[in-house]
Phi, psi and omega in degrees: 000088179266119176258131178272177180300318184296315180298317180297318181296318179297314178302315179295321177297314180296317178299319179296319179292318185285315185261334182089159188289337181284337184264344183301315178303319177298315181294322177296317180296316179295321180294318178297315178300314180298319180293318178299314180295323179294315178296322176292324176294318179293320181295319176301315181294322179295320177298317179297322178295319178298316179302312180297314183297316180294325175299323177293318179301317183289326177293321179293325182293321185288337183280000000 
């Protein structure tokens, strides 16, 4: 999903019309916090998966 400058500008313009200029900073901050939490959750899941995968490798080595 590649968004160019034009698409981003249109999305921002529609958001400005829909929410108004006073609400946009709050929405941006909330979106940033949500994105950060989502990335941390995905990263944690990937670390857990790597730990399980490495544990399986070690178990196979010992046998």
